[in-house]
LOLUM-205889 format. One record per residue (C-alpha): x, z, y; residue in one letter. Coordinates in steps of 0.25 Angstrom, whole numbers, plus 5000, padded with zeros to 4 digits. Each point is the difference from the previous one (the first is absolute). Example, Ala and Ser with C-alpha at 12.3 -4.5 7.8 and 13.67 -1.06 7.14 Angstrom:
2
(pt (5049 5031 4982) 'A')
(pt (5006 4998 5014) 'S')
This chain:
265
(pt (5156 4522 4099) 'M')
(pt (4989 5003 4991) 'T')
(pt (5007 5010 4989) 'E')
(pt (4992 5012 5007) 'C')
(pt (4985 4993 4995) 'L')
(pt (5005 4999 4987) 'T')
(pt (4988 5003 4989) 'K')
(pt (4991 5006 5012) 'K')
(pt (4992 4987 5002) 'E')
(pt (5002 4996 5013) 'H')
(pt (4996 4986 5007) 'I')
(pt (5013 4992 5006) 'V')
(pt (4996 4988 5008) 'I')
(pt (5009 4991 5006) 'F')
(pt (5005 4986 5005) 'D')
(pt (5007 4989 4993) 'N')
(pt (5014 5005 5003) 'F')
(pt (5001 5006 4988) 'F')
(pt (4989 4998 4991) 'S')
(pt (5002 4991 4987) 'S')
(pt (4992 5003 4986) 'V')
(pt (5011 5006 4993) 'S')
(pt (5001 5012 5012) 'L')
(pt (4987 5002 4997) 'L')
(pt (4999 5000 4983) 'E')
(pt (5011 5012 5004) 'Q')
(pt (4992 5007 5011) 'L')
(pt (4987 5001 4991) 'K')
(pt (5010 5007 4988) 'E')
(pt (5004 5010 5010) 'D')
(pt (4986 5002 5004) 'G')
(pt (4998 4995 5013) 'I')
(pt (4990 4990 5004) 'F')
(pt (5004 4990 5009) 'A')
(pt (4995 4987 5008) 'C')
(pt (5006 4989 5006) 'C')
(pt (5001 4986 5007) 'T')
(pt (5011 4990 4993) 'I')
(pt (5008 4990 5001) 'H')
(pt (4996 4988 4992) 'S')
(pt (5013 4997 4994) 'N')
(pt (5002 5013 4994) 'R')
(pt (5003 4997 4984) 'K')
(pt (4990 5005 4991) 'G')
(pt (4987 4998 5009) 'L')
(pt (4988 4990 4992) 'P')
(pt (4995 4987 5004) 'V')
(pt (4989 5000 5009) 'L')
(pt (4990 4991 5007) 'A')
(pt (5007 4991 5008) 'P')
(pt (5000 5003 5017) 'D')
(pt (4988 4986 5001) 'R')
(pt (4991 5006 4991) 'A')
(pt (4999 5012 5007) 'L')
(pt (4990 5002 5011) 'N')
(pt (5000 5011 5011) 'R')
(pt (4995 5012 4993) 'G')
(pt (5003 4995 4986) 'S')
(pt (5010 5005 4988) 'F')
(pt (5005 4999 4989) 'D')
(pt (5006 5013 4990) 'Q')
(pt (5008 5000 4987) 'K')
(pt (5004 5013 4994) 'H')
(pt (5009 5005 4990) 'S')
(pt (5000 5014 4994) 'G')
(pt (4999 5008 5011) 'S')
(pt (5006 4990 5012) 'I')
(pt (4989 4991 5008) 'G')
(pt (5004 4989 5008) 'V')
(pt (4992 4994 5011) 'Y')
(pt (4999 4988 5008) 'K')
(pt (4990 5002 5013) 'W')
(pt (4995 4989 5009) 'R')
(pt (5000 5005 5014) 'D')
(pt (5005 4994 5014) 'S')
(pt (5012 4996 4989) 'K')
(pt (5002 5003 4984) 'N')
(pt (5004 5015 4997) 'V')
(pt (5007 5003 4987) 'L')
(pt (4997 5016 4996) 'F')
(pt (5004 5007 4989) 'A')
(pt (4997 5014 4994) 'S')
(pt (5001 5009 4988) 'N')
(pt (4988 5007 5001) 'Y')
(pt (4989 4990 5005) 'H')
(pt (4990 4992 4991) 'G')
(pt (4990 4988 5003) 'T')
(pt (4993 5009 5010) 'E')
(pt (4996 4995 5013) 'V')
(pt (4998 5005 5014) 'A')
(pt (4987 5001 5004) 'S')
(pt (5002 4998 5017) 'V')
(pt (5005 4988 4998) 'I')
(pt (5004 4989 4988) 'T')
(pt (5012 5004 4996) 'A')
(pt (5006 5005 4989) 'P')
(pt (5001 5017 5000) 'Q')
(pt (5015 4999 5000) 'V')
(pt (5000 4994 5015) 'A')
(pt (4991 5009 5007) 'K')
(pt (5009 5013 4994) 'D')
(pt (5011 4994 5005) 'Y')
(pt (4994 4996 5013) 'H')
(pt (4994 5014 5002) 'D')
(pt (5014 5007 4998) 'H')
(pt (5011 4990 5006) 'M')
(pt (4996 5000 5014) 'G')
(pt (5013 5007 5005) 'G')
(pt (5009 4993 4993) 'V')
(pt (4991 4987 5005) 'N')
(pt (5002 5005 5014) 'L')
(pt (5014 5004 5001) 'S')
(pt (5004 4985 4992) 'D')
(pt (4992 4996 5015) 'Q')
(pt (5007 5009 5010) 'K')
(pt (5012 4996 4993) 'R')
(pt (4998 4983 5002) 'V')
(pt (4995 5003 5014) 'A')
(pt (5013 5004 5005) 'Y')
(pt (5010 4999 4988) 'G')
(pt (5016 4998 5000) 'R')
(pt (4999 4993 4986) 'D')
(pt (5010 4988 5002) 'R')
(pt (5006 4991 4988) 'K')
(pt (5013 5004 4997) 'S')
(pt (5010 4996 4990) 'L')
(pt (5004 5015 5001) 'K')
(pt (4987 5005 4990) 'W')
(pt (5002 5015 5006) 'W')
(pt (4997 4995 5013) 'H')
(pt (4986 4999 4996) 'R')
(pt (4999 5013 4994) 'L')
(pt (5007 5007 5012) 'F')
(pt (4989 4993 5011) 'W')
(pt (4989 5003 4990) 'G')
(pt (5003 5015 4999) 'F')
(pt (5001 5000 5015) 'V')
(pt (4988 4994 5002) 'D')
(pt (4992 5007 4992) 'L')
(pt (5007 5012 5007) 'T')
(pt (4993 4998 5013) 'L')
(pt (4987 4996 4994) 'C')
(pt (5000 5014 4994) 'N')
(pt (5005 5007 5012) 'S')
(pt (4990 4992 5008) 'H')
(pt (4988 5004 4991) 'V')
(pt (5005 5015 5001) 'L')
(pt (5002 4999 5016) 'H')
(pt (4985 4996 5001) 'S')
(pt (4997 5011 4991) 'L')
(pt (5006 5011 5008) 'L')
(pt (4998 4994 5013) 'F')
(pt (4987 4993 5000) 'P')
(pt (5000 5001 5015) 'E')
(pt (5010 4989 5005) 'E')
(pt (4993 4989 4991) 'K')
(pt (5015 4992 4998) 'L')
(pt (5000 4989 4993) 'T')
(pt (5009 4995 4991) 'L')
(pt (5006 4991 5008) 'L')
(pt (5003 5011 5011) 'E')
(pt (5004 5010 4991) 'F')
(pt (5012 4990 4996) 'R')
(pt (5004 4998 5013) 'R')
(pt (5001 5016 5002) 'R')
(pt (5009 5002 4988) 'V')
(pt (5009 4989 5004) 'V')
(pt (5001 5005 5014) 'R')
(pt (5004 5014 4995) 'G')
(pt (5009 4993 4990) 'L')
(pt (5008 4992 5009) 'V')
(pt (5000 5013 5010) 'S')
(pt (5010 5007 4994) 'V')
(pt (5012 5001 5008) 'P')
(pt (5011 4990 4995) 'Q')
(pt (5011 4994 5006) 'L')
(pt (5000 4994 5015) 'K')
(pt (4997 4986 5001) 'R')
(pt (5005 4992 5013) 'K')
(pt (4985 4994 5002) 'N')
(pt (4993 5013 4997) 'G')
(pt (4994 5003 4987) 'S')
(pt (4987 4991 4993) 'A')
(pt (4992 5014 5002) 'F')
(pt (5001 4999 5015) 'Q')
(pt (4998 4985 4999) 'K')
(pt (4988 5001 4991) 'A')
(pt (4994 5012 5011) 'V')
(pt (5002 4991 5011) 'A')
(pt (4990 4991 4995) 'V')
(pt (4991 5010 4994) 'N')
(pt (4998 5008 5013) 'K')
(pt (4987 5003 5006) 'K')
(pt (4996 4994 5012) 'R')
(pt (4999 5010 5014) 'R')
(pt (4990 5009 5002) 'G')
(pt (4998 5002 4983) 'S')
(pt (4995 5013 4994) 'C')
(pt (5011 5002 4991) 'G')
(pt (5015 5000 4996) 'A')
(pt (5003 4986 4996) 'S')
(pt (5011 5007 4989) 'I')
(pt (4994 5004 4987) 'P')
(pt (4998 5016 5000) 'D')
(pt (5007 5000 4986) 'D')
(pt (5014 4994 5008) 'V')
(pt (4998 5006 5014) 'R')
(pt (4998 5016 4994) 'L')
(pt (5009 4997 4988) 'S')
(pt (5015 5003 5001) 'G')
(pt (5001 5005 5012) 'L')
(pt (5015 5003 5003) 'G')
(pt (5001 4986 4998) 'D')
(pt (4993 4995 5014) 'H')
(pt (5009 5003 5011) 'W')
(pt (4998 4995 5015) 'P')
(pt (5007 4987 5004) 'K')
(pt (5003 4997 5014) 'F')
(pt (4999 4983 5003) 'V')
(pt (5000 4993 5012) 'S')
(pt (4986 4993 4999) 'Q')
(pt (4991 5009 5005) 'R')
(pt (4987 4998 4992) 'S')
(pt (4986 5010 5001) 'R')
(pt (4998 5012 4993) 'C')
(pt (4991 5000 4988) 'E')
(pt (4998 5014 5000) 'M')
(pt (4995 4999 5017) 'C')
(pt (4994 4987 4996) 'S')
(pt (4990 5009 4991) 'L')
(pt (4998 5009 5010) 'K')
(pt (4997 4989 5010) 'Q')
(pt (5013 5002 5008) 'V')
(pt (5009 4992 5007) 'E')
(pt (5014 5002 4994) 'S')
(pt (5013 4991 4999) 'R')
(pt (5012 5008 4994) 'P')
(pt (5013 4995 4995) 'H')
(pt (5000 5007 4987) 'S')
(pt (4995 4995 4986) 'I')
(pt (4999 5008 4985) 'C')
(pt (5011 4995 4993) 'S')
(pt (4991 4999 4988) 'K')
(pt (4988 4995 5005) 'C')
(pt (5005 4990 5011) 'G')
(pt (4989 5007 5010) 'V')
(pt (5001 5003 5015) 'T')
(pt (4998 5014 5002) 'L')
(pt (5004 5010 5010) 'C')
(pt (5009 5009 4999) 'V')
(pt (5004 5009 5012) 'N')
(pt (4999 5014 5009) 'E')
(pt (4987 4994 5004) 'R')
(pt (4993 4998 4986) 'K')
(pt (5004 4999 4986) 'N')
(pt (4991 4987 4995) 'C')
(pt (5011 4998 4988) 'F')
(pt (4998 5013 4993) 'A')
(pt (4982 5000 5002) 'E')
(pt (5003 4987 4996) 'Y')
(pt (5005 5005 4985) 'H')
(pt (4991 5010 5000) 'E')
(pt (4987 4995 5004) 'Y')
(pt (4989 4999 4990) 'H')
(pt (4991 4987 5001) 'Q')
């Protein structure tokens, strides 16, 4: 991942998933500066002050050649390693300079980890690749939510609502018919907005996509037309959308079915 940075004297900052003393030494040989957090059980670490000997804000450090290892006490003890820091102390807080540089530049990664943990799908499994797969899925959803927020800031979608929209969009793909109806139609029935609401109960990314998959379907039970409801008009037809699962008028007098699938909120 860092081959393109060789001999360019860039600074790379990463967390403890990949970190090791040997990796920092190799990066130094390649002309790449790096600092990271590091697990206490990694090989080659020096003996530092015991955890109980450090008060909040204090730290201990050891250096060997170009590699420095630091133990800093914040709310708990944190280990840092670097191939370009010395004995400098941060001016704003009592901490080694490596701690300040790490926190200044790792905000995006820490925020990504926070988002992943909030609604993560990580579960213990005997199949190791399950955790990798769901980790990539969670990371993809978090990154997609960030991009969506940048492109459509006016929507102000939370991560939870964004994930719900993605799920609704995926399960609305045409599938084989089921005796008890699709899972999407059941979800729609639970999530429908109350009568007189100011918007459609189906997300735009489902309602306006795959128009060839939406077909009128006639049922025996009457329900209120959602498009007429938006206009404060009383109408209870027998027709519904086969994909969205909402009731819509479709007759010689009015075609709420077509209007609903072209309506932008």
